[in-house]
N, C-alpha and C positions, 0 to 999 in steps of 0.2 A: 697823123701823129698821135690825137687823142685814142683813136680806136686801138692803135698799135701799143701804147704806153699804159693806158687805164682803161681796162674794158666796164670796171665799174661806173667811172665818170661818162664814159660813152655811152653806155647803156640810158643813164639818166638824162645825157645831152640830147636824145632822140626825141624826147617828149617836148622841147621846146619847139615853137611853130618854125616852120621852114625858114621865115624871114630873120629870125633870132639864131638858127643853129650855127650859120657861120661864123657868128661874133662869138659865140659862147667858146667853138673849136679854135679860134684866132688867141683869145685869152688864154687858154688851156696850153696851146702850143708855144706861147711866148714864155708862160710860167715852167712849161716842162724843158725847153730849151736851156733856161739857166741854171736849172737844177742839174740837168745832164752835164753842163760846163764844168759845175763845181765837182763833179765825181770822174770828169774825162780823164785818164793818164796822158802822159807825154806832153802837157802844155801847162802855161803858167795859168792857173784857175783865177787866181785874182786880176789878172789883166783880161782874161777872157769875160768875168763879170763885169768889169768896166766897159769893155766893148759892148757888151750885150746892154748895158743901161745907155749909152751912146744911142744904140739902134732903136730902143724903146722911145726915147726922147724924140729922136727922129721922126719915128713912125706918128707920135703924137701932133707932131707938126707938120704933118702930111708930107714928108719927105723920106719915105722908106728907100734905103740904099739899095742900087740895081743888083738884082740877082738875091735878094733878102726876102724869101718868100714869107716867112714868119711876120718880119717888119710890114711888108705889103698886107698882110691879112689883119695885123692889128690896127695900121692907119686906117683900113676899111672900115673895121670895126669902130675906132676911137671917132670917126668922121660922122657916123650914124647914131650914136649911143653916148650918153654923158659920161664915159669912163673917166676914172679917177686916176691922173699920173701919181699922186702920192701913194696909192695903193701898190703900185709897182716900186716906187721908191723904198717901202717898208718890205718888200720881197726881197729887194736888194740887200737890205740890211741883215735880213733873215740868212741870205747866201753867205754874207761875210762872216755870219756867227758860226755858220758850218766850217769855212776855212779856217777859222781860230780853232775849231774842235779837232781838224786833222792832226793826225799823229800824236794824239793824246795830250794837245799843249791846252785844251780847256775842257773843263767839265761843268755842268750846272750845278750850283751849290745848292739852290733853292727850288721850290716848285714855282715861285713867283717868277723866277728867271726862265723856267721851262715855259711858263704860260706866255711869257713875251715873244719867246721864238715860236712857239706855236700860232701866236697872233700873226707873228710876221710872214711866216710860209702857209699859214692855212686860214687863219681868219680873214687876212686881207682877199682872199679868194670871193667870200662873201660880198665884199665891196667891189669887185670888179663883176660879179654876175648880176647883183639886184638891179644896178641900172639898164641892163640888157631885157630882163623880164619887166621892169618897170614895178614898182611898190607905193604902198600907203602906209600912213602910221609914222613917218618921218624917223627921228633918231632911234626910237625903241626898236623899230624893224632893223634898222642897219644892227645896232647891237645884238639882235638876236641872230642876224646872219652871221655876224662875227663869231659868235660863241658856237654857231652851227660848223664853221669852218674851222675853229680850233677843235673842236670833238673829232672831226675828221682826221686831221694831222695827228693829235693823241693817238687815234686808233691806228695810224699809220706807224707812230713810233712803238707801240705795243706789239705790232705784228711783226716788227723788224729788227728786234734786238739782237738776235743773234746774227744776222746779216751785218748790221750796223758796227757791230763789235768787231767782225772781221775787216772793216774799213778804219778802225781806230777811233769810232764813236760810240759814246754812251751817253744816251738823253737822259736816263734815270737820275733824277737829282740826288747830291750827297744827303741831303736833310732827310730825303725818304728811305736810302739804302741805311742810314742809320737807325732811324726810327724803326724799321721792320729786320734789323740785324742782319743785312744783306752785304757781301764783301764782292769787291771786283774780281777776286781771283776765284770765287764760285761762279760768277758770270763767264770770267775766261773757261772755266773748265767745264762749263756747259751743265753747271749741277742745279737742277731746280728743285730747290729745298723747299719744305712747308714756308718758311720765311718768304722765300721768293715768291712763291704764289700769293701769299697774302699781299705781298706788295703789289702784284700786277693786278689781282682782284681790286685792289683799292684804287689802281688809277683806271681801270676799266669804269667801275662804279662813278668815278668822277666824270668820265667821258659820258656815260650815259645822262648824267645829270645835264651836261651841255647839249646832248641831243634833246632832251625832254625840253629845255628852254628856247633852244633855238628853233625846233620844230614848232612850238607854239606860234611862231609868226609866220608860218607858211600862209595862212589865210590873206597875208596882207600883200601878198605877191600877185602880181596882176597875170591874168590868162593861163596857158598851160605851164607857164614857168614855175608854179607852185608844184604842177605835177612832177617836172624835171628834177626838182631839188629834193621833193619827197622820196622819188626813187633812189636817189644818190644817196640820202640820208640814211634810208633802209638797207641798202647794199652795203654801204659802209659800217653801218651798227652790226649787219650780219657778221661781219669780222669777228667783234667782240664776244658773238655767240660761239664762234667756232673755236677762238681762243678759250673759251670758258669750256666747251666740250674736250679740249685738249689738256686739260689741267692746267693751263695758264703756261704751257710750256712753249715759249717763243725762242728758246735757244737752239733747239734741235731742227726747226724748221718754221715756215711761215704757216699762220693761219689762213685757209684760202676757202672761200665761198664756192661751192661747185655750181656747174652751169645750171643744172635742175633747180637747185634751190634759187639762184639769182633770178632766174625767170618766175618763180613763187614770189618770191619777195616784190619783184618789180610789178607782177600783176596785183597784188594785194595793196601797194602802196597807190598805184593809179585808180584802182578802185575806190579807194578810201578819199581821193583826192575829187573823184566825182561825184561823192555825195556830199553836198556842202554842210549836212547838219554833222556828218561824221568827221569832215574835215577839220571843222572848227574846234573839234574835241581832240585833235591827234595829240598824242604825247608820246613821241618815241623816246625810247631810254626806259620805258617802264612797262615795256612787254615783254612775255618771255619767249624763248628762242623757240622758233618752230621745230 
């Protein structure tokens, strides 16, 4: 599931030690499953999310339902690492926000509301992965992991504005639309105006700030986990580089990092983390695009 649905996350996950890798994949699969349930046609998504939550709780209790392979993987991971069930509860809350948005019934009014959503569906991934890697630095490291997850989720949002609009969703908050003079009618028409480019550039810069803050905590992760997270961070931030190259046009298509460039970014991130002096100085979000 990880390899099929997210080549970026999968490539980063390969840098975890073999003993930790299955737990990382199990966490990703559980998160991906509920995300797919929200978008799957032909069923009641709210009921599907509640069923998923019941299966997650059963997995944490060591009682995965028969035939539930994702639940079995999560139960295995939760039995071996100090995973936090509350992080999965927050993810469930984020999925419920998506359900409210379906059909145009909900829009985020402020950037703070969007930040909360990004925490629920992106920031919590840091809470899920850090216990698998192990870490030092207490709550400061946790906060940096949350901000890094938030940066990745905001990157996803900036990449997918056009696709999300086709699903009846718009994550760009009204206060920023008003501030930059962008209308929903222009977005619906696929018009990438100078004002729209300025708005996306503003949010992209904000995501880079979160990458810089989050990556400053990489040195606190134990073992090769820091390599894995560094690779994932560089690959996700590479999407922002591609978006910039497209002139911030995310309405006519996705900004995609090509395979060759993914390999270059992966090699660079891994090399950086293998040199302690350079690793401690890592500030992603401040680099220039390759």
